[in-house]
C-alpha positions in Angstrom: 20.6 -1.6 52.1 20.8 -5.3 51.8 20.7 -5.8 47.9 20.3 -9.3 46.5 22.4 -10.3 43.5 20.9 -12.7 41.1 23.7 -14.9 39.9 23.1 -17.0 36.9 20.9 -20.2 37.6 22.6 -22.6 36.0 25.8 -22.5 38.0 23.6 -23.2 41.2 22.5 -26.6 41.4 19.1 -26.8 43.3 19.5 -29.8 45.6 22.7 -27.9 46.7 20.8 -24.5 47.4 18.2 -26.6 49.1 20.9 -28.3 51.5 22.9 -24.9 52.2 19.7 -23.3 53.4 18.8 -25.9 55.6 22.4 -26.7 57.1 22.7 -23.0 57.7 19.9 -22.9 60.4 21.8 -24.8 62.9 19.7 -23.4 65.6 16.1 -24.0 64.4 16.5 -26.8 61.8 15.0 -27.0 59.1 12.1 -24.3 58.8 8.5 -24.9 58.1 8.8 -21.9 55.0 11.8 -23.7 53.4 9.3 -26.7 53.5 6.8 -25.1 52.2 8.5 -23.6 49.7 10.0 -26.8 48.7 6.4 -28.4 48.2 5.7 -25.5 46.0 8.7 -25.7 43.7 7.9 -29.2 43.5 4.4 -28.6 42.0 5.4 -26.2 40.0 8.2 -28.2 38.5 6.1 -30.9 38.0 3.1 -28.6 35.9 6.7 -27.7 33.8 7.3 -30.9 33.4 3.6 -32.0 32.3 3.5 -29.0 29.8 7.3 -30.1 28.3 5.5 -33.4 27.4 2.6 -31.4 25.9 4.7 -29.2 23.7 6.6 -32.0 22.6 3.8 -33.9 21.6 2.7 -30.4 19.6 5.8 -29.6 18.2 6.2 -33.5 17.0 2.8 -32.7 15.0 3.6 -29.6 14.0 7.0 -30.8 12.5 5.6 -34.1 10.9 3.1 -32.2 9.3 5.0 -29.6 7.8 7.5 -32.5 6.9 4.7 -34.1 4.7 3.6 -31.1 3.4 7.4 -30.4 2.2 7.8 -33.9 0.6 4.5 -33.7 -1.0 5.8 -30.2 -2.6 8.8 -31.9 -3.6 7.5 -34.9 -5.2 4.9 -32.9 -6.6 7.6 -30.6 -8.6 9.4 -33.6 -9.9 6.5 -35.0 -11.0 6.3 -38.6 -9.4 3.3 -40.0 -7.0 3.8 -40.1 -3.4 1.9 -42.7 -3.3 4.4 -44.8 -5.4 7.0 -44.7 -2.6 7.2 -47.8 -0.5 6.4 -47.0 2.9 10.1 -47.7 4.5 11.1 -44.7 2.3 8.4 -42.3 3.1 8.7 -43.2 6.9 12.6 -42.5 6.4 11.9 -39.1 5.7 10.1 -38.5 8.6 11.5 -38.1 12.2 14.9 -38.7 12.3 15.2 -41.7 10.0 11.5 -43.2 10.7 8.9 -43.7 13.4 10.6 -47.1 14.3 14.1 -45.6 15.2 14.8 -44.8 19.1 14.9 -41.3 18.7 11.7 -40.0 17.1 10.7 -36.0 17.2 8.5 -36.5 20.4 11.7 -37.5 22.2 13.5 -35.7 20.9 11.6 -32.5 21.6 11.3 -33.9 25.4 15.2 -34.1 25.7 15.3 -30.7 25.5 13.2 -29.9 27.5 15.2 -31.9 30.2 18.0 -29.3 30.9 15.3 -26.7 30.5 13.6 -28.1 33.4 16.7 -28.2 35.1 17.4 -24.7 34.8 13.8 -23.4 35.5 14.4 -25.2 38.6 17.6 -23.6 39.6 16.0 -20.1 38.8 13.1 -20.9 41.1 15.3 -22.2 44.1 18.1 -19.7 43.8 15.5 -17.0 43.4 13.3 -17.9 46.6 16.6 -19.0 48.8 18.3 -15.6 47.9 15.2 -13.3 48.5 15.5 -12.0 44.5 12.1 -10.4 43.6 9.5 -12.0 41.3 10.4 -9.7 38.4 14.1 -10.9 38.3 12.9 -14.8 38.4 10.4 -14.3 35.9 13.3 -12.2 33.6 15.5 -15.3 34.2 13.0 -17.9 33.4 11.8 -16.1 30.3 15.8 -15.9 29.0 16.0 -19.9 29.3 12.2 -20.5 27.9 13.6 -18.2 24.7 16.7 -20.0 24.0 14.8 -23.5 24.0 12.2 -22.2 21.8 14.8 -20.8 19.5 16.4 -23.9 19.2 13.3 -25.9 18.9 12.4 -23.7 15.9 16.0 -24.6 14.6 15.5 -28.1 14.9 11.9 -28.1 13.1 13.1 -26.0 10.1 15.9 -28.0 9.4 13.9 -31.4 9.7 11.6 -29.7 7.3 14.0 -28.8 4.5 15.6 -32.4 4.8 12.7 -34.0 4.2 11.7 -31.6 0.9 15.2 -32.1 -0.2 15.3 -36.2 0.7 12.0 -36.6 -1.2 13.2 -34.9 -4.0 16.3 -36.9 -3.9 14.4 -40.2 -3.8 12.0 -38.9 -6.0 15.1 -38.3 -8.8 16.4 -41.4 -7.7 13.2 -43.7 -8.1 12.7 -42.0 -11.7 15.1 -43.2 -14.6 14.6 -40.0 -16.5 16.9 -38.4 -14.4 20.2 -39.2 -14.1 21.3 -36.9 -10.7 20.8 -33.4 -9.3 22.2 -30.1 -8.9 22.8 -28.2 -5.6 21.3 -25.0 -5.3 22.3 -22.6 -2.6 20.0 -19.7 -1.4 23.0 -16.8 -2.3 22.6 -14.6 -0.3 24.2 -12.4 2.8 23.1 -15.8 5.2 24.5 -18.3 3.3 27.2 -20.1 4.4 30.9 -20.6 2.5 30.0 -24.1 1.8 26.5 -23.6 0.2 28.2 -21.4 -1.7 31.1 -23.6 -3.1 28.5 -26.4 -3.8 26.2 -24.1 -5.3 25.7 -25.6 -9.2 27.8 -28.9 -8.8 25.7 -32.3 -9.8 25.7 -35.1 -8.0 24.6 -38.8 -8.3 21.0 -39.4 -7.6 22.2 -42.2 -5.2 24.1 -39.8 -3.4 22.7 -38.2 0.2 22.2 -34.6 0.2 24.1 -33.8 3.6 23.6 -30.0 4.6 23.8 -28.0 8.3 21.2 -26.8 10.8 18.9 -24.3 9.2 20.6 -25.0 5.8 17.9 -23.4 3.0 19.3 -25.1 -0.2 17.7 -27.1 -2.5 17.8 -29.7 -5.4 16.9 -30.0 -9.0 16.5 -32.7 -11.2 18.9 -33.3 -14.2 17.6 -35.0 -16.7 19.8 -37.0 -19.4 21.5 -35.1 -22.0 20.5 -32.1 -20.6 22.1 -28.7 -20.3 20.5 -27.4 -17.1 19.3 -24.0 -17.5 20.0 -22.6 -14.1 21.8 -19.9 -12.0 25.3 -20.1 -12.5 28.4 -18.3 -10.5 31.2 -16.6 -11.3 33.6 -14.3 -9.9 35.4 -10.9 -11.1 37.2 -8.5 -9.2 36.9 -10.5 -6.2 33.3 -10.2 -6.4 30.4 -13.4 -6.5 27.9 -13.1 -9.2 25.2 -15.5 -10.3 24.3 -15.5 -14.1 21.0 -16.8 -14.6 21.1 -16.4 -18.9 23.9 -14.6 -20.9 23.1 -11.7 -23.0 25.9 -10.5 -25.3 24.8 -6.3 -25.8 26.0 -3.4 -24.3 24.9 -1.2 -21.1 22.5 1.7 -21.5 25.1 3.5 -20.1 27.4 3.1 -23.6 24.3 3.9 -25.7 24.0 7.6 -27.3 21.6 9.3 -29.9 18.9 7.2 -31.3 19.9 4.0 -29.8 19.7 5.2 -26.1 16.1 7.1 -27.1 14.9 3.9 -28.3 16.3 1.7 -25.3 14.4 4.7 -22.9 11.4 4.5 -24.4 11.1 0.5 -24.1 12.2 0.8 -20.6 9.4 3.6 -20.0 6.8 1.4 -21.3 7.2 -0.7 -18.2 7.8 1.9 -15.8 4.4 1.5 -14.2 5.5 -2.2 -13.3 8.6 -0.7 -11.9 6.8 1.4 -10.1 4.3 -0.9 -8.5 7.0 -3.2 -7.8 9.5 -0.4 -6.1 11.8 -1.5 -8.6 14.0 1.7 -7.4 17.2 0.7 -8.9 16.3 -0.8 -12.1 18.7 1.8 -13.7 21.8 1.1 -11.7 23.8 4.0 -10.1 25.6 3.7 -13.3 22.8 3.4 -15.7 25.0 -0.8 -15.6 21.4 -2.7 -14.6 19.8 -2.6 -18.1 21.3 -4.5 -21.1 20.3 -4.0 -24.7 20.8 -6.8 -27.3 22.2 -6.9 -30.8 17.9 -6.9 -31.7 17.7 -3.8 -29.9 15.4 -5.7 -26.9 16.0 -4.0 -23.6 17.0 -6.1 -20.6 16.5 -5.2 -16.9 19.6 -7.7 -15.7 19.1 -6.8 -11.7 15.7 -6.7 -9.9 17.1 -6.7 -6.7 15.9 -3.9 -5.4 12.4 -4.6 -6.0 9.4 -5.0 -3.2 11.4 -5.0 0.2 14.9 -4.8 -0.5 17.1 -2.2 -1.1 19.9 -2.3 -4.1 22.8 -3.4 -1.6 20.5 -6.2 0.2 19.1 -4.4 3.1 15.6 -3.9 3.6 12.8 -0.9 2.9 9.5 0.2 3.6 7.1 -1.6 0.8 3.8 0.3 1.8 0.4 0.4 0.2 0.9 3.9 -1.9 2.9 3.9 -5.7 4.4 7.0 -4.3 7.6 5.4 -6.4 5.6 6.7 -9.7 6.8 10.2 -8.7 10.1 9.5 -6.6 11.4 7.4 -9.2 11.0 10.5 -12.0 12.4 13.2 -9.2 16.1 13.9 -9.8 16.5 15.1 -6.6 15.1 11.9 -4.9 16.3 9.2 -7.8 18.8 10.9 -10.5 19.5 7.6 -12.1 16.1 6.6 -12.6 15.0 10.2 -13.3 17.1 10.3 -15.9 15.2 7.7 -18.2 11.5 8.0 -16.7 11.6 11.6 -15.5 9.5 13.1 -18.8 7.2 10.0 -18.6 4.1 11.6 -19.4 1.0 11.2 -17.1 -1.3 10.1 -19.8 0.6 7.8 -21.2 1.6 6.5 -17.8 -2.1 6.0 -17.0 -2.7 4.1 -20.1 -0.3 1.6 -19.1 -1.6 1.9 -15.6 -5.0 0.7 -17.1 -3.6 -2.3 -18.3 -1.4 -3.6 -16.3 -4.0 -3.4 -13.1 -6.6 -5.3 -14.6 -8.2 -8.3 -13.0 -6.2 -11.3 -14.8 -2.8 -9.3 -14.3 -3.8 -8.1 -10.9 -4.8 -12.2 -9.9 -1.7 -14.0 -11.5 0.7 -11.5 -9.7 -0.9 -12.0 -6.4 -0.2 -16.0 -7.1 3.4 -15.3 -7.3 4.2 -13.4 -4.2 4.4 -14.3 -0.6 1.4 -14.2 1.8 3.0 -11.5 3.9 3.5 -9.3 0.8 -0.1 -9.5 -0.7 -2.1 -6.7 1.0 0.3 -4.1 0.4 0.5 -5.3 -3.3 -3.1 -5.8 -3.6 -3.7 -1.8 -2.3 -0.9 -0.7 -5.0 -2.9 -2.6 -7.6 -6.2 -0.9 -6.5 -4.6 2.6 -6.1 -3.1 1.9 -9.9 -6.7 1.7 -10.9 -8.1 4.6 -9.6 -5.1 6.8 -11.0 -5.2 5.0 -14.4 -9.4 6.0 -14.2 -8.7 9.8 -13.0 -5.7 10.3 -15.7 -7.8 8.9 -18.9 -11.0 10.7 -17.4 -9.0 13.9 -17.1 -7.6 13.1 -20.8 -11.0 12.2 -21.8 -12.2 16.0 -20.7 -9.7 17.9 -22.6 -7.6 18.8 -19.3 -4.3 19.6 -21.8 -1.8 20.5 -19.0 -0.3 16.9 -18.0 2.0 18.7 -15.5 -0.5 19.5 -13.7 -3.1 16.5 -13.7 0.6 14.7 -13.0 0.5 17.0 -9.6 -2.7 16.3 -9.1 -2.5 12.4 -9.0 0.4 12.6 -7.0 -1.4 14.3 -4.1 -4.3 12.1 -4.3 -1.7 9.5 -3.3 -0.4 11.7 -0.6 -3.8 12.0 0.6 -4.3 8.7 0.9 -1.3 7.9 2.4 -1.5 10.8 5.0 -5.3 8.6 5.7 -7.3 11.3 4.7 -9.2 9.3 2.2 -10.4 6.6 4.7 -11.8 9.5 6.8 -13.9 10.6 4.3 -17.8 9.8 5.0 -19.0 6.4 2.8 -22.2 8.4 2.1 -24.0 12.1 2.5 -27.7 12.3 2.6 -29.6 15.9 2.8 -32.5 16.9 5.4 -34.0 20.1 4.8 -34.7 22.9 7.2 -33.9 20.8 10.4 -32.4 21.9 13.7 -35.0 25.1 14.0 -33.5 26.8 11.0 -36.3 29.0 9.6 -35.0 28.9 6.0 -36.8 26.4 4.0 -33.8 26.1 1.4 -31.5 25.5 3.9 -29.9 22.1 3.2 -28.0 20.0 5.8 -26.2 17.0 5.0 -25.7 13.8 7.7 -23.3 10.8 6.7 -24.2 7.4 7.2 -24.0 7.3 10.9 -26.2 10.0 11.4 -23.6 12.5 11.9 -23.8 15.9 10.4 -21.0 16.1 7.7 -19.0 13.6 9.5 -15.5 14.5 10.0 -15.5 17.0 7.4 -17.0 19.4 10.1 -17.1 17.2 13.3 -14.2 17.2 15.5 -15.2 14.3 17.9 -14.3 11.8 16.4 -11.0 12.6 14.9 -9.9 15.6 16.9 -9.7 17.6 14.1 -12.0 17.9 11.0 -10.7 16.8 7.5 -10.1 20.6 6.2 -8.0 21.3 9.5 -5.8 18.1 8.6 -6.0 19.0 4.9 -4.6 22.4 5.5 -1.5 20.9 7.4 -1.2 18.3 4.6 -1.2 21.7 2.5 1.6 23.3 4.3 3.6 20.2 4.4 3.7 19.5 0.9 4.0 23.1 -0.8 0.7 24.3 -0.9 -1.0 27.4 1.1 -4.4 27.4 2.3 -4.6 31.1 1.9 -4.6 30.5 -1.9 -7.8 28.3 -1.3 -9.3 31.0 1.4 -9.1 33.9 -1.2 -10.7 32.1 -3.9 -13.7 30.3 -1.8 -13.9 33.7 0.3 -14.1 35.5 -4.0 -16.6 33.2 -4.7 -18.8 33.4 -2.2 -19.4 36.9 -2.8 -19.2 36.8 -6.4 -18.5 34.6 -9.3 -16.9 37.2 -11.5 -14.7 39.0 -8.2 -11.4 39.5 -9.3 -9.5 36.3 -7.4 -12.5 34.5 -9.2 -11.5 35.6 -12.6 -7.9 35.0 -11.5 -9.0 31.1 -10.9 -11.1 31.4 -14.1 -8.1 32.2 -16.2 -5.9 29.4 -14.2 -8.4 27.1 -15.0 -8.7 27.9 -18.9 -4.9 27.5 -19.1 -4.8 23.9 -17.9 -7.5 22.7 -20.8 -6.7 22.0 -24.5 -7.3 25.3 -27.3 -10.5 23.5 -28.6 -12.0 23.5 -25.1 -11.4 27.0 -24.5 -14.9 28.5 -25.7 -16.0 30.3 -22.8 -17.9 33.1 -21.6 -15.8 36.2 -19.8 -17.6 38.9 -18.1 -15.0 41.3 -18.1 -12.8 39.7 -21.3 -10.2 37.5 -21.0 -7.3 39.3 -20.7 -8.7 41.4 -17.4 -8.8 37.7 -16.0 -5.3 37.0 -17.2 -4.2 40.7 -15.0 -6.1 39.5 -12.2 -4.3 35.9 -12.0 -1.0 37.6 -12.7 -1.4 40.0 -9.2 -2.4 36.4 -7.3 0.6 34.5 -8.4 2.8 37.7 -7.6 1.1 37.2 -3.6 1.7 33.7 -3.1 4.1 32.6 -6.3 3.0 31.0 -9.3 4.4 27.1 -8.0 2.7 27.8 -4.6 -0.7 28.8 -6.2 -0.7 26.0 -8.8 0.1 23.2 -6.3 -2.5 24.5 -3.9 -5.3 23.8 -6.4 -3.9 20.6 -7.2 -4.3 19.4 -4.0 -7.7 20.8 -3.7 -8.6 19.0 -6.8 -7.0 16.0 -5.2 -9.1 15.9 -2.0 -12.2 16.6 -4.7 -11.6 13.9 -6.7 -11.3 11.6 -3.7 -14.6 12.7 -2.1 -16.6 12.3 -5.3 -14.9 8.9 -5.9 -15.8 7.3 -2.5 -18.5 9.5 -0.9 -22.3 8.7 -2.1 -23.8 12.6 -2.9 -27.4 13.7 -4.3 -27.6 13.2 -7.8 -24.1 11.6 -8.4 -23.6 8.8 -10.6 -20.6 6.6 -10.2 -21.0 4.9 -13.4 -21.2 8.2 -15.9 -18.9 9.8 -13.2 -20.9 13.3 -13.3 -22.9 15.2 -11.0 -26.1 16.3 -11.7 -26.4 20.3 -10.5 -29.4 22.9 -10.8 -28.8 26.4 -11.8 -31.0 29.3 -12.8 -30.6 31.5 -15.4 -31.8 35.1 -16.3 -34.3 35.7 -18.9 -32.1 37.4 -21.1 -29.8 34.2 -21.6 -32.3 31.8 -21.8 -33.4 33.9 -24.8 -30.0 34.3 -26.3 -29.5 30.9 -26.4 -33.1 29.9 -27.3 -33.4 27.7 -24.2 -37.1 26.5 -23.9 -38.9 23.2 -22.2 -40.4 22.2 -25.6 -39.4 18.2 -25.7 -36.8 18.9 -23.5 -34.2 19.6 -26.2 -30.7 20.1 -24.7 -28.7 23.0 -26.0 -25.5 24.7 -25.6 -24.8 27.7 -23.8 -21.3 29.5 -22.8 -20.4 30.2 -19.5 -17.1 30.9 -17.4 -14.5 28.2 -16.5 -15.3 28.5 -12.9 -19.8 28.6 -12.3 -21.6 28.3 -9.3 -24.3 25.4 -9.2 -26.3 23.9 -6.4 -25.9 20.3 -5.4 -29.4 19.8 -3.9 -31.8 22.7 -4.1 -32.9 25.7 -6.3 -31.1 28.7 -5.2 -32.1 31.8 -6.8 -29.7 34.8 -7.2 -29.7 36.6 -10.6 -32.3 34.7 -12.5 -35.0 32.2 -12.0 -35.3 30.0 -14.6 -34.3 26.6 -13.9 -31.8 24.6 -15.4 -29.8 21.0 -14.6 -26.9 19.6 -16.3 -24.8 16.6 -15.6 -20.9 17.5 -14.9 -17.8 15.2 -15.2 -15.8 14.7 -11.9 -12.8 16.0 -13.1 -14.7 19.6 -13.6 -15.5 20.0 -10.4 -13.5 22.6 -8.5 -15.2 23.4 -5.2 -18.0 22.0 -2.8 -19.8 23.8 0.0 -19.5 20.5 2.1 -15.6 21.1 2.4 -14.9 23.9 4.8 -13.2 27.2 3.5 -9.3 27.2 4.5 -9.1 29.2 8.1 -12.7 29.0 8.3 -14.2 26.6 10.8 -17.6 27.4 10.9 -20.9 25.3 10.1 -21.6 27.2 7.0 -18.4 25.9 5.3 -17.0 27.1 1.7 -19.0 29.5 -0.2 -22.2 30.6 0.8 -22.9 27.4 2.7 -25.7 25.3 3.5 -27.9 27.6 2.1 -27.1 27.6 -1.5 -24.9 24.0 -1.0 -22.6 25.7 -3.6 -20.9 23.5 -6.3 -18.5 25.1 -8.7 -17.7 23.8 -11.9 -16.2 24.1 -15.3 -19.1 24.2 -17.8 -17.6 24.0 -21.4 -19.2 24.3 -24.7 -19.8 21.5 -26.6 -19.3 18.8 -24.0 -21.8 19.8 -21.5 -25.5 20.3 -22.2 -27.8 22.2 -19.9 -31.5 21.5 -19.7 -34.2 23.7 -18.9 -36.6 22.4 -16.6 -40.0 23.1 -15.0 -40.4 22.7 -11.2 -42.4 19.5 -11.4 -39.4 17.9 -13.4 -37.0 19.5 -10.9 -38.5 17.7 -8.3 -38.7 14.4 -10.2 -34.9 14.8 -10.6 -34.5 14.8 -6.7 -33.5 18.3 -6.4 -35.6 20.6 -3.8 -37.3 24.0 -4.6 -38.9 26.3 -1.8 -40.0 28.2 -4.9 -43.2 28.0 -7.2 -43.8 27.8 -11.0 -42.7 30.6 -13.2 
């Protein structure tokens, strides 16, 4: 089988190929096919020439526009009006020395196109004559075009930078306040030795700035009798360093005792900013990136690992999520940072994040970062605001176990990073007794698109339901869905089942001592024994992590999704519950003047989200419970259980489990009429 070898087109002159192809056919002369191909190629080359001219004109306009913008930026920086330049000085900055020269930008770009056209011609001709397939020809042409495009880009970038520098130099030379300029190099891995050498050197203002293609250097004006406050270079041990300001002090690794503790506390105060910017190497491998001056002020002297860079200059992912709030405090991930930030308390962090993520800080920071980083940084600010809000709410509602709340917030970020929060519905509204269901109290919730429970239950849109995805997330991140399954299954039967009591004890231990005025059916010691048995089955950390993950999902749902009786301002859910007559008499609950009363209840009790549900009593009460105190929602399925009834007792009771604390939440006894006015449903008559 014959195989055509495609040689580099630049080695085969187009006319020679035609000549060879013609003369080799001595018996038949010039074949019609050759003439046809010749005409076709001429047409292609004519179109190519036209496109080259069009492209040259576009490149000229784009480059000149970029140059003019650079000139405007340069002169504004120096503080000189561009209008003060004479025409000759201004035009000298544009297009290789001015519009009157014989090498304007358009001509230069066309000259690039001449060898391009010849190479493309050779590629096409050789491909046709030798029988190469279209793919091979197209690949060769693309290679040629890409090379030329890169050349044009280099010219555009170089000339734009030249325009900026020359405009700055002319502005400096026209100014009586300036005596010269200083050469400033980019100082990174791409900086050439010549630019490194000239960095920091001062030149007379009449001396032109001469550089190489793709040079990224700039210049700054030097005023009379000025001591320039710029980055300087010095060399030590074969390494080149830049010094912005000399700080006389000690490295963090040289401090001990109270001096170290004081510096550590000051560093912790701005830890949230380090995490926001992903400044992972802020402490340094040997705690040498921090200096403490004689006054005790802490200086972060090397922030090179912030945003999308690593400490050694490579790139890293700078995504939308604040995972650094935890990885920088985890000794197994970042041992150096954890030595300083590892014991930062979540409530202190929440308070600081609340300050940092204010609208003023947010707006000012975004103006200082490149456009391509703004979406990620903006998302991080928004996430910081939510985390601060959650943390401050937990603190205000007497959740004393900061390590637990810390873990809850970590999983809030984890769920967002896993894409689960964005899949939650925006709104859920109810319909009563639809789909042929005969029980009047059955209430089904529908999302904003009319789908029943959206992705909380539906598989069609996402392939998996959110509870299924959540279970996968739990397993990957240290939890166990069986912990939640056993608790919800027990709660569905009785809120004083052994597993339900174990959970009540777990919640009580997360609260401050002042918030532990709770009701215990069998006593707190019995609940503690049930808890000990449960954690013996799963492990205490797995039990704790599983409920922290569940709490994070509920917080995200309550924060995002509009629900019946949800108040986004007070951040509460209004819930209905029925009580027995003896409870009402014990606490003196009356409907006279609609006076609220305190009542003792367990750490996790059953309420209804939408409709009145009677189990052990018929006395209606309503209460507003903070988002932080909601433990479970029936609209989230029971783990390992994907039937449509969901968690707890499903759509009949539409159960919500929550913490009700004496002295913090008021219960209000209401009539059926008042209950309906609140917006709840009821299939029962008046008492």
